C-alpha positions in Angstrom: -48.9 53.2 213.9 -47.6 52.8 210.2 -48.6 49.2 210.5 -52.1 49.7 211.9 -52.8 51.8 208.9 -51.5 49.5 206.9 -53.7 46.8 208.0 -56.9 49.3 207.5 -55.7 49.7 204.0 -55.2 46.2 203.5 -58.3 45.2 204.9 -60.3 47.5 202.9 -58.6 46.7 199.6 -59.3 43.1 200.3 -63.1 43.7 201.0 -63.1 45.3 197.6 -61.5 42.6 195.8 -62.9 41.3 192.2 -61.8 39.1 189.8 -60.7 40.4 186.3 -60.5 37.6 183.4 -57.6 37.9 180.9 -58.4 35.1 177.9 -55.6 32.4 176.6 -56.1 31.5 173.2 -55.1 28.8 170.9 -54.4 30.3 167.5 -54.6 27.5 165.3 -57.8 26.4 166.5 -59.2 30.2 167.0 -60.6 29.4 170.6 -60.2 30.5 173.9 -58.3 27.5 176.0 -58.6 29.5 179.2 -58.7 32.5 181.8 -56.5 33.9 183.9 -58.1 35.0 186.9 -56.1 38.3 188.0 -57.3 40.1 191.2 -58.1 43.6 191.0 -59.2 46.1 194.6 -60.8 49.4 194.4 -57.9 50.9 196.5 -55.9 53.4 194.9 -52.8 52.5 197.2 -53.1 48.8 196.7 -55.0 48.4 193.1 -52.5 46.1 191.4 -51.7 42.7 192.6 -48.1 43.0 193.0 -48.9 45.5 195.4 -51.4 43.6 197.2 -48.9 40.5 197.9 -46.2 42.7 199.0 -48.2 44.4 201.7 -49.6 40.6 202.6 -46.0 39.6 202.6 -45.2 42.7 205.1 -48.0 42.1 207.5 -47.7 38.2 207.3 -51.0 37.7 205.8 -50.4 35.8 202.7 -52.5 32.7 204.1 -55.4 34.9 204.4 -54.8 36.9 200.9 -54.3 33.6 199.2 -57.6 32.1 200.8 -59.6 35.1 199.9 -58.6 35.4 196.7 -59.2 31.5 195.6 -62.8 31.7 197.5 -64.0 35.0 195.4 -62.4 32.7 192.3 -64.7 29.8 193.1 -67.5 32.1 193.6 -67.4 33.5 189.9 -66.6 30.6 188.3 -70.2 30.0 187.7 -69.8 32.5 184.9 -67.2 31.0 182.9 -68.0 28.5 180.0 -67.4 24.7 181.3 -65.3 23.8 178.9 -62.5 26.1 179.5 -59.7 26.2 182.1 -59.3 28.5 184.8 -55.6 29.5 185.6 -55.3 30.8 189.6 -52.1 32.3 190.7 -50.6 30.9 193.7 -47.5 32.1 195.6 -45.0 29.5 196.9 -46.1 30.0 200.2 -50.0 28.9 199.4 -48.6 25.5 199.4 -48.0 25.0 202.9 -51.8 26.3 203.4 -53.9 23.0 204.5 -56.7 25.2 203.1 -55.5 25.1 199.6 -54.5 21.2 199.7 -57.9 20.3 201.4 -60.6 17.9 199.3 -63.0 20.7 200.7 -61.5 24.0 199.6 -63.6 26.4 198.0 -61.7 25.9 194.5 -61.1 21.7 194.8 -64.8 20.7 193.2 -63.7 22.6 190.2 -60.4 21.2 190.3 -60.6 19.3 186.9 -60.7 22.7 185.4 -58.3 24.6 187.6 -54.8 25.4 186.9 -52.5 26.4 189.7 -50.2 28.8 188.5 -47.1 29.5 190.9 -45.8 32.8 190.6 -42.0 32.9 191.8 -42.3 35.7 193.8 -39.6 33.7 196.0 -37.9 30.7 195.0 -39.4 27.5 195.3 -36.1 26.1 196.3 -36.8 27.3 199.5 -39.9 25.1 199.7 -39.0 21.6 200.2 -41.7 19.9 200.8 -43.0 21.4 197.3 -42.6 18.2 195.1 -44.9 16.6 197.9 -47.9 19.5 197.9 -47.9 19.4 194.1 -48.4 15.9 194.1 -51.4 16.1 197.0 -52.7 19.3 194.2 -52.7 16.9 191.1 -54.3 13.9 193.0 -57.2 16.3 193.6 -57.2 17.3 189.9 -55.5 20.5 189.5 -52.8 20.9 186.8 -49.6 22.6 187.7 -48.1 25.5 185.7 -45.0 27.6 186.6 -45.2 31.8 185.7 -42.3 33.4 184.4 -40.2 30.7 183.1 -37.4 32.2 181.4 -37.0 34.9 183.9 -35.8 35.1 187.7 -36.6 32.1 190.2 -37.9 30.3 187.2 -35.1 28.1 185.6 -34.7 24.8 184.5 -33.8 23.5 188.0 -37.0 24.7 189.3 -39.0 23.3 186.4 -37.4 19.8 186.2 -38.0 19.7 190.1 -41.6 21.0 189.8 -42.4 18.8 186.7 -45.1 21.3 185.8 -48.2 20.7 183.1 -48.0 24.0 181.7 -45.1 26.6 181.1 -45.9 30.2 180.8 -42.7 32.1 179.4 -42.0 35.1 180.7 -42.9 38.8 179.2 -39.4 39.7 179.1 -38.8 37.1 176.7 -41.5 38.1 174.2 -41.6 41.7 174.1 -40.3 43.1 170.6 -39.8 38.9 170.0 -40.2 40.0 166.1 -37.0 41.7 165.9 -34.7 39.2 167.8 -33.6 36.6 166.5 -31.9 35.5 169.4 -35.2 35.6 171.7 -36.9 33.5 168.9 -34.2 30.7 168.8 -34.5 30.9 172.6 -38.1 30.1 172.1 -38.2 27.7 169.7 -35.8 25.7 171.5 -38.1 25.9 174.7 -41.1 25.2 172.7 -39.6 22.0 171.4 -38.0 20.7 175.0 -41.5 21.2 176.5 -43.2 19.7 173.6 -40.9 17.0 174.2 -41.7 16.7 177.9 -45.6 17.1 177.1 -45.7 20.4 178.5 -48.0 23.1 177.6 -46.3 26.4 176.3 -47.9 29.8 176.8 -46.5 32.9 176.0 -47.8 36.0 177.8 -47.7 39.6 176.8 -48.5 39.4 173.2 -49.3 43.3 172.5 -48.6 43.2 168.3 -49.4 41.0 165.4 -45.8 41.2 164.7 -45.0 39.5 168.3 -47.6 37.0 167.6 -46.6 36.0 163.9 -43.0 35.7 165.6 -44.1 33.4 168.1 -46.3 31.1 165.6 -43.1 30.9 163.8 -41.2 29.5 166.8 -43.6 27.1 167.2 -46.2 29.1 169.9 -49.6 28.1 169.6 -51.0 29.4 173.0 -51.4 33.2 173.6 -51.8 35.7 176.1 -51.9 39.3 176.1 -53.5 42.9 175.4 -53.2 41.5 171.6 -56.2 39.3 172.1 -57.8 40.9 175.1 -57.4 43.2 178.5 -58.3 41.4 181.9 -62.0 42.3 182.3 -64.7 41.6 185.1 -67.1 40.8 182.6 -66.0 37.9 179.9 -65.6 39.2 176.4 -64.4 37.5 173.4 -61.0 37.7 172.5 -59.6 40.1 169.2 -58.3 37.7 166.3 
């Protein structure tokens, strides 16, 4: 059946998962603040993280996917500099997984350097226990980031409910920001608001020096994107 074929493809993709790391830089300090762990597979039909997640959702295998990805990250942490933060993507449904919430989970011993990045594939509003679960994770030492702020589900109501430590601004806000005074004004106001709340702001998807300069002008210092480095399996120094 189609499902059986999809299950086989999913298993094959899962077995071939590797983690690629993309740098997040502080421009003012000219250093690497952290790396985002991004899953890649050798399976041509499930090579993108999105395809992998969508297949896991269809098959009801999200918990298995989340656990496997976190194990792979944990196994590669030894190759990363001790002082850098590691951003690990979690689906809102992962918050319901006892494995993630456990002090004996693979990532827990490195929790102090892990930022759990909630990718809002589903509205977090659909998960009423999220604040309690996030509190459990914070008590273990993790910090919490919300991905794609300013797009889709990741609105200010989510923000106020989850009170994250880090806000990652959506790529759509960043693209061509240098030629949009509206985007610049929106980003500046978000950076000011989050700054007042003690929330670290990271801008994703920075691809050109002009975008970088517009973001710096809008008060953003933490930047991520192809301009500084693509995701790679072996760590590379960012390009300045």
